[in-house]
C-alpha positions in Angstrom: -12.9 -9.7 -20.1 -9.1 -9.7 -20.2 -7.0 -12.5 -18.6 -4.0 -11.9 -16.5 -1.3 -14.8 -16.3 1.5 -14.0 -13.7 4.8 -16.0 -12.9 6.2 -15.9 -9.6 10.5 -15.9 -9.8 13.1 -14.5 -7.6 15.3 -12.4 -10.0 18.4 -9.9 -8.9 17.0 -6.1 -9.3 19.1 -4.7 -12.8 18.4 -1.7 -13.7 15.2 0.2 -14.5 13.5 -2.8 -16.6 14.0 -3.4 -20.4 14.3 -0.7 -22.7 11.0 -2.1 -24.8 9.0 -0.8 -21.2 9.5 2.4 -20.9 8.4 3.5 -17.5 8.9 0.3 -15.8 10.6 0.2 -13.2 11.5 -1.4 -9.3 8.8 -1.2 -6.5 8.4 -2.7 -3.1 5.3 -4.8 -3.0 4.2 -2.8 0.1 3.3 0.3 -1.8 1.2 -1.7 -2.9 0.1 -3.9 0.1 1.0 -1.4 2.9 -1.0 -3.1 5.5 1.4 -6.2 5.3 4.3 -4.4 6.9 3.9 -4.7 10.2 7.7 -3.5 11.0 7.3 0.0 11.0 3.3 0.7 10.0 2.0 3.5 11.9 -0.1 2.4 14.8 -2.9 5.2 14.0 -3.1 3.9 10.2 -3.5 0.4 11.7 -6.5 1.5 14.1 -7.9 3.7 11.7 -8.2 0.8 9.2 -9.6 -1.7 12.1 -12.0 0.8 12.9 -13.0 1.0 9.2 -13.4 -3.0 8.8 -15.4 -2.9 12.0 -17.7 -0.5 10.8 -17.8 -2.6 7.4 -18.9 -5.9 9.8 -21.3 -3.9 11.6 -23.4 -3.1 7.7 -23.9 -6.9 7.3 -27.4 -7.4 6.7 -28.4 -9.4 9.7 -26.9 -10.4 13.5 -25.3 -14.1 11.6 -24.0 -12.0 9.0 -22.2 -9.6 11.6 -20.9 -11.9 13.8 -19.5 -14.3 10.5 -18.0 -10.7 9.6 -16.6 -9.6 13.2 -14.6 -13.3 13.4 -13.2 -12.9 9.8 -11.7 -9.5 10.3 -10.4 -10.3 13.8 -8.8 -13.5 12.3 -7.3 -12.1 9.5 -6.2 -8.8 10.7 -4.8 -10.3 14.3 -7.4 -8.1 16.4 -9.0 -8.3 19.5 -5.1 -10.3 21.1 -5.5 -12.9 18.1 -2.1 -14.3 16.4 -1.2 -12.3 12.8 -0.9 -14.9 9.8 1.2 -13.6 7.5 0.4 -16.2 5.3 -3.1 -15.0 4.7 -2.3 -12.2 2.5 -4.9 -13.3 -0.1 -7.5 -13.6 2.5 -7.1 -9.6 3.6 -7.0 -8.1 0.3 -10.5 -9.8 -0.7 -12.2 -8.7 2.5 -10.6 -5.4 1.8 -12.0 -5.4 -1.5 -15.5 -6.4 0.0 -15.2 -4.1 2.3 -14.5 -1.2 -0.7 -11.1 -0.3 1.2 -8.8 -0.7 -1.7 -9.4 1.4 -5.0 -10.2 -1.4 -7.2 -13.3 -1.9 -5.6 -14.7 1.4 -6.5 -13.9 1.0 -10.3 -17.0 1.5 -12.3 -18.7 3.4 -9.2 -20.5 6.7 -10.2 -18.6 8.5 -7.8 -14.8 8.9 -7.3 -12.5 6.6 -5.2 -12.9 8.3 -1.6 -9.6 9.9 -0.1 -9.4 7.8 2.6 -9.6 4.9 1.0 -6.5 6.0 -1.3 -4.4 7.4 1.4 -4.7 3.8 3.5 -5.4 1.4 0.6 -1.9 1.1 -1.0 -1.3 1.7 -5.0 -3.6 0.3 -7.1 -3.0 -1.8 -10.2 -4.2 -2.5 -13.2 -6.9 -5.2 -14.1 -6.9 -7.8 -10.7 -3.2 -7.4 -10.7 -2.9 -6.4 -7.0 -5.1 -9.4 -6.1 -2.6 -11.9 -7.9 0.5 -9.8 -6.0 -1.2 -10.5 -2.7 -1.6 -14.2 -3.8 2.3 -14.4 -4.9 3.7 -12.5 -1.2 1.3 -15.1 0.3 2.7 -17.9 -1.6 6.2 -17.1 -1.1 5.7 -16.4 2.9 4.5 -19.8 3.0 7.6 -21.3 0.8 10.0 -19.8 2.8 9.1 -22.0 5.9 10.1 -25.6 4.0 12.6 -24.3 1.3 15.5 -22.4 1.8 14.5 -18.9 -0.1 15.7 -16.7 2.3 19.3 -17.8 2.1 18.9 -17.8 -2.0 18.2 -14.1 -1.6 21.7 -13.4 0.3 25.0 -12.8 -0.8 27.3 -15.9 -0.6 28.4 -14.4 2.7 26.3 -12.5 5.3 25.9 -11.4 9.3 23.0 -13.1 11.5 21.6 -9.4 11.1 21.5 -9.3 7.5 19.6 -12.3 7.6 17.3 -11.3 10.5 16.7 -8.1 8.2 15.6 -9.9 4.9 13.6 -12.1 6.9 11.6 -9.3 8.0 11.5 -7.6 4.9 9.5 -11.0 3.8 7.4 -12.0 6.7 6.5 -7.8 7.0 7.1 -8.5 10.7 10.0 -7.6 13.4 11.2 -10.5 14.9 13.3 -11.2 17.9 17.1 -10.7 17.6 18.0 -13.4 20.2 15.3 -15.9 19.2 16.1 -15.3 15.6 19.4 -16.3 15.9 19.0 -18.8 18.5 16.7 -20.3 15.9 18.9 -20.4 12.5 21.7 -21.5 14.8 19.9 -24.6 16.5 18.2 -25.8 13.0 22.0 -26.0 11.4 21.1 -23.5 8.7 24.4 -21.8 8.7 27.8 -21.8 9.3 30.6 -19.4 10.1 33.4 -18.3 7.3 36.1 -17.1 10.0 35.6 -13.8 8.7 34.1 -10.7 9.8 32.3 -7.7 8.5 33.7 -4.4 10.0 31.3 -2.0 8.6 28.7 -2.3 11.4 29.1 1.2 12.9 30.2 -1.1 15.7 31.3 -4.2 17.0 32.6 -6.0 13.7 30.1 -9.4 13.2 30.7 -12.5 12.0 30.1 -13.7 8.6 28.0 -16.2 7.7 27.0 -18.6 4.8 24.6 -21.2 4.3 25.2 -24.5 5.4 24.3 -26.6 1.6 25.0 -30.0 3.5 21.6 -29.7 5.0 19.9 -30.4 2.0 20.9 -34.0 2.5 20.2 -34.2 6.1 16.4 -33.2 6.4 13.7 -32.9 3.5 12.6 -29.8 4.6 15.2 -27.0 4.4 13.0 -23.6 6.0 12.6 -21.2 8.8 9.8 -21.3 10.5 9.9 -17.8 12.2 7.8 -15.9 15.1 7.6 -12.8 15.2 8.6 -10.4 18.1 5.2 -9.0 20.3 4.0 -5.9 19.1 4.8 -3.1 21.2 
């Protein structure tokens, strides 16, 4: 057996990786967990994935197991009008593994990975590393709700649109522009710098900065975001 240890940290992207690791390069986590990115995911891909999860649920041994699977899939993947829980990243990966909808579940099988799994299941990783990545992403999405992680990823000065785009990249969800700005301003998380950013392609945007004094005002300094209803 191989024991894998992982450490979650936020670092700056510099180059393609250490020289002693030839071929190492940065990749987006949605290359490996594409179902977690609901910003621009194709509705057809989501529908196909939902259909395959439903088919897996129907293959359960008995009616009680089928009901349990249907409820589990609905809760984890926001089906049948249920809300999407962005923190349940690991639970979703484990459900996909059980349903054999990710390549790792086919390792050691006497047949190759089905083409449909390869197309929708994201890029595989060695060992159980994709499971570790899912755990890390879920943890990060939880942390931004009570720590100012979002602002630690920003430049010292930023526009509210830049802040929103970063929040969307972390959460994997589209956010309502006005609601997001209202939330940030009402919580006193940012303050104006008195400068503007002109490279917007339109009206110059105000430059903001994180209001560090808020750390002394309340113990939990995070941002609880609400995804925009999907079209």
